[in-house]
PyMOL commands that place a pseudoatom at each C-alpha (Angstrom):
pseudoatom trace, name=CA, resn=TYR, resi=1, chain=A, elem=C, hetatm=0, pos=[82.823, 113.891, 123.137]
pseudoatom trace, name=CA, resn=ILE, resi=2, chain=A, elem=C, hetatm=0, pos=[83.267, 110.629, 121.276]
pseudoatom trace, name=CA, resn=SER, resi=3, chain=A, elem=C, hetatm=0, pos=[86.376, 108.676, 120.390]
pseudoatom trace, name=CA, resn=VAL, resi=4, chain=A, elem=C, hetatm=0, pos=[87.839, 108.566, 116.913]
pseudoatom trace, name=CA, resn=SER, resi=5, chain=A, elem=C, hetatm=0, pos=[87.116, 104.857, 116.588]
pseudoatom trace, name=CA, resn=TYR, resi=6, chain=A, elem=C, hetatm=0, pos=[83.463, 105.347, 117.576]
pseudoatom trace, name=CA, resn=LEU, resi=7, chain=A, elem=C, hetatm=0, pos=[83.104, 108.185, 115.083]
pseudoatom trace, name=CA, resn=GLN, resi=8, chain=A, elem=C, hetatm=0, pos=[84.568, 105.933, 112.380]
pseudoatom trace, name=CA, resn=HIS, resi=9, chain=A, elem=C, hetatm=0, pos=[82.124, 103.210, 113.389]
pseudoatom trace, name=CA, resn=LEU, resi=10, chain=A, elem=C, hetatm=0, pos=[79.175, 105.619, 113.150]
pseudoatom trace, name=CA, resn=TYR, resi=11, chain=A, elem=C, hetatm=0, pos=[80.380, 106.962, 109.809]
pseudoatom trace, name=CA, resn=LYS, resi=12, chain=A, elem=C, hetatm=0, pos=[80.553, 103.463, 108.327]
pseudoatom trace, name=CA, resn=LEU, resi=13, chain=A, elem=C, hetatm=0, pos=[77.201, 102.573, 109.841]
pseudoatom trace, name=CA, resn=TYR, resi=14, chain=A, elem=C, hetatm=0, pos=[75.442, 105.572, 108.255]
pseudoatom trace, name=CA, resn=PHE, resi=15, chain=A, elem=C, hetatm=0, pos=[77.327, 105.874, 104.963]
pseudoatom trace, name=CA, resn=GLY, resi=16, chain=A, elem=C, hetatm=0, pos=[78.283, 102.231, 104.345]
pseudoatom trace, name=CA, resn=ILE, resi=17, chain=A, elem=C, hetatm=0, pos=[81.940, 103.095, 103.831]
pseudoatom trace, name=CA, resn=SER, resi=18, chain=A, elem=C, hetatm=0, pos=[84.799, 103.939, 106.161]
pseudoatom trace, name=CA, resn=PRO, resi=19, chain=A, elem=C, hetatm=0, pos=[86.168, 107.485, 106.244]
pseudoatom trace, name=CA, resn=ARG, resi=20, chain=A, elem=C, hetatm=0, pos=[89.502, 106.197, 104.906]
pseudoatom trace, name=CA, resn=GLN, resi=21, chain=A, elem=C, hetatm=0, pos=[87.797, 104.503, 101.937]
pseudoatom trace, name=CA, resn=GLU, resi=22, chain=A, elem=C, hetatm=0, pos=[85.808, 107.686, 101.296]
pseudoatom trace, name=CA, resn=ILE, resi=23, chain=A, elem=C, hetatm=0, pos=[89.028, 109.689, 101.134]
pseudoatom trace, name=CA, resn=ILE, resi=24, chain=A, elem=C, hetatm=0, pos=[90.665, 107.164, 98.795]
pseudoatom trace, name=CA, resn=GLN, resi=25, chain=A, elem=C, hetatm=0, pos=[87.654, 107.128, 96.470]
pseudoatom trace, name=CA, resn=SER, resi=26, chain=A, elem=C, hetatm=0, pos=[87.526, 110.913, 96.432]
pseudoatom trace, name=CA, resn=ARG, resi=27, chain=A, elem=C, hetatm=0, pos=[91.233, 111.186, 95.609]
pseudoatom trace, name=CA, resn=LEU, resi=28, chain=A, elem=C, hetatm=0, pos=[90.939, 108.610, 92.833]
pseudoatom trace, name=CA, resn=ALA, resi=29, chain=A, elem=C, hetatm=0, pos=[87.886, 110.321, 91.336]
pseudoatom trace, name=CA, resn=GLN, resi=30, chain=A, elem=C, hetatm=0, pos=[89.846, 113.590, 91.248]
pseudoatom trace, name=CA, resn=ALA, resi=31, chain=A, elem=C, hetatm=0, pos=[92.795, 111.744, 89.697]
pseudoatom trace, name=CA, resn=GLU, resi=32, chain=A, elem=C, hetatm=0, pos=[90.563, 110.300, 86.966]
pseudoatom trace, name=CA, resn=TYR, resi=33, chain=A, elem=C, hetatm=0, pos=[89.264, 113.778, 86.164]
pseudoatom trace, name=CA, resn=LEU, resi=34, chain=A, elem=C, hetatm=0, pos=[92.785, 115.215, 85.963]
pseudoatom trace, name=CA, resn=LEU, resi=35, chain=A, elem=C, hetatm=0, pos=[94.022, 112.283, 83.884]
pseudoatom trace, name=CA, resn=ARG, resi=36, chain=A, elem=C, hetatm=0, pos=[91.225, 112.854, 81.355]
pseudoatom trace, name=CA, resn=LEU, resi=37, chain=A, elem=C, hetatm=0, pos=[92.294, 116.497, 80.997]
pseudoatom trace, name=CA, resn=LYS, resi=38, chain=A, elem=C, hetatm=0, pos=[95.798, 115.351, 79.991]
pseudoatom trace, name=CA, resn=GLU, resi=39, chain=A, elem=C, hetatm=0, pos=[97.298, 118.659, 81.136]
pseudoatom trace, name=CA, resn=LYS, resi=40, chain=A, elem=C, hetatm=0, pos=[99.530, 117.212, 83.869]
pseudoatom trace, name=CA, resn=SER, resi=41, chain=A, elem=C, hetatm=0, pos=[101.915, 114.324, 84.310]
pseudoatom trace, name=CA, resn=VAL, resi=42, chain=A, elem=C, hetatm=0, pos=[101.045, 111.339, 86.486]
pseudoatom trace, name=CA, resn=SER, resi=43, chain=A, elem=C, hetatm=0, pos=[103.558, 112.632, 89.033]
pseudoatom trace, name=CA, resn=ALA, resi=44, chain=A, elem=C, hetatm=0, pos=[101.911, 116.063, 89.193]
pseudoatom trace, name=CA, resn=ILE, resi=45, chain=A, elem=C, hetatm=0, pos=[98.455, 114.480, 89.439]
pseudoatom trace, name=CA, resn=SER, resi=46, chain=A, elem=C, hetatm=0, pos=[99.488, 112.201, 92.286]
pseudoatom trace, name=CA, resn=GLU, resi=47, chain=A, elem=C, hetatm=0, pos=[100.775, 115.216, 94.203]
pseudoatom trace, name=CA, resn=ALA, resi=48, chain=A, elem=C, hetatm=0, pos=[97.659, 117.264, 93.405]
pseudoatom trace, name=CA, resn=CYS, resi=49, chain=A, elem=C, hetatm=0, pos=[95.493, 114.460, 94.792]
pseudoatom trace, name=CA, resn=GLY, resi=50, chain=A, elem=C, hetatm=0, pos=[97.337, 114.375, 98.093]
pseudoatom trace, name=CA, resn=TYR, resi=51, chain=A, elem=C, hetatm=0, pos=[99.775, 111.522, 97.546]
pseudoatom trace, name=CA, resn=ALA, resi=52, chain=A, elem=C, hetatm=0, pos=[103.298, 112.093, 98.848]
pseudoatom trace, name=CA, resn=ASN, resi=53, chain=A, elem=C, hetatm=0, pos=[104.593, 109.071, 96.949]
pseudoatom trace, name=CA, resn=GLU, resi=54, chain=A, elem=C, hetatm=0, pos=[103.923, 108.576, 93.235]
pseudoatom trace, name=CA, resn=GLU, resi=55, chain=A, elem=C, hetatm=0, pos=[104.501, 104.814, 93.396]
pseudoatom trace, name=CA, resn=HIS, resi=56, chain=A, elem=C, hetatm=0, pos=[101.879, 104.479, 96.128]
pseudoatom trace, name=CA, resn=PHE, resi=57, chain=A, elem=C, hetatm=0, pos=[99.439, 106.472, 93.993]
pseudoatom trace, name=CA, resn=ILE, resi=58, chain=A, elem=C, hetatm=0, pos=[100.074, 104.219, 90.989]
pseudoatom trace, name=CA, resn=ARG, resi=59, chain=A, elem=C, hetatm=0, pos=[99.610, 101.032, 93.054]
pseudoatom trace, name=CA, resn=GLN, resi=60, chain=A, elem=C, hetatm=0, pos=[96.421, 102.341, 94.671]
pseudoatom trace, name=CA, resn=PHE, resi=61, chain=A, elem=C, hetatm=0, pos=[94.972, 103.557, 91.372]
pseudoatom trace, name=CA, resn=LYS, resi=62, chain=A, elem=C, hetatm=0, pos=[95.640, 100.166, 89.779]
pseudoatom trace, name=CA, resn=LYS, resi=63, chain=A, elem=C, hetatm=0, pos=[94.195, 98.298, 92.783]
pseudoatom trace, name=CA, resn=TYR, resi=64, chain=A, elem=C, hetatm=0, pos=[90.910, 100.219, 92.714]
pseudoatom trace, name=CA, resn=ARG, resi=65, chain=A, elem=C, hetatm=0, pos=[90.568, 100.929, 88.980]
pseudoatom trace, name=CA, resn=GLY, resi=66, chain=A, elem=C, hetatm=0, pos=[92.268, 97.853, 87.490]
pseudoatom trace, name=CA, resn=ILE, resi=67, chain=A, elem=C, hetatm=0, pos=[94.527, 99.902, 85.235]
pseudoatom trace, name=CA, resn=THR, resi=68, chain=A, elem=C, hetatm=0, pos=[97.568, 102.122, 85.737]
pseudoatom trace, name=CA, resn=PRO, resi=69, chain=A, elem=C, hetatm=0, pos=[97.079, 105.902, 85.663]
pseudoatom trace, name=CA, resn=LYS, resi=70, chain=A, elem=C, hetatm=0, pos=[99.139, 106.203, 82.474]
pseudoatom trace, name=CA, resn=SER, resi=71, chain=A, elem=C, hetatm=0, pos=[97.093, 103.485, 80.763]
pseudoatom trace, name=CA, resn=TYR, resi=72, chain=A, elem=C, hetatm=0, pos=[93.898, 105.187, 81.917]
pseudoatom trace, name=CA, resn=GLN, resi=73, chain=A, elem=C, hetatm=0, pos=[95.126, 108.482, 80.488]
pseudoatom trace, name=CA, resn=GLN, resi=74, chain=A, elem=C, hetatm=0, pos=[95.969, 106.827, 77.163]
pseudoatom trace, name=CA, resn=SER, resi=75, chain=A, elem=C, hetatm=0, pos=[92.679, 104.908, 76.994]
pseudoatom trace, name=CA, resn=THR, resi=76, chain=A, elem=C, hetatm=0, pos=[90.696, 108.099, 77.455]
pseudoatom trace, name=CA, resn=ALA, resi=77, chain=A, elem=C, hetatm=0, pos=[92.725, 109.650, 74.637]
pseudoatom trace, name=CA, resn=ASP, resi=78, chain=A, elem=C, hetatm=0, pos=[91.757, 106.702, 72.428]
pseudoatom trace, name=CA, resn=SER, resi=79, chain=A, elem=C, hetatm=0, pos=[88.074, 107.082, 73.296]
pseudoatom trace, name=CA, resn=PHE, resi=80, chain=A, elem=C, hetatm=0, pos=[88.150, 110.791, 72.433]
pseudoatom trace, name=CA, resn=ARG, resi=81, chain=A, elem=C, hetatm=0, pos=[89.695, 110.021, 69.028]
pseudoatom trace, name=CA, resn=LYS, resi=82, chain=A, elem=C, hetatm=0, pos=[86.935, 107.501, 68.236]
pseudoatom trace, name=CA, resn=LYS, resi=83, chain=A, elem=C, hetatm=0, pos=[84.184, 110.109, 68.594]
for i in range(1, 83): cmd.bond("trace and resi %d" % i, "trace and resi %d" % (i + 1))
show_as sticks, trace
zoom trace
């Protein structure tokens, strides 16, 4: 019987990251994987990763990865062609 805020505090204490940040990182890692596959649109990928709003997904991806999802998808295509 502990409060949500105390659980979040304990989580950050033991794992060094907040539960919210963990969720964001997990979603973005899944998005990167799906973008590399190039089988889905950015819109479909944002929905598959749990984002209700594509614009929010694009802003968050760019904030954490420094590049837009579309640019990331294209850059991975370029790296595959170079091999």
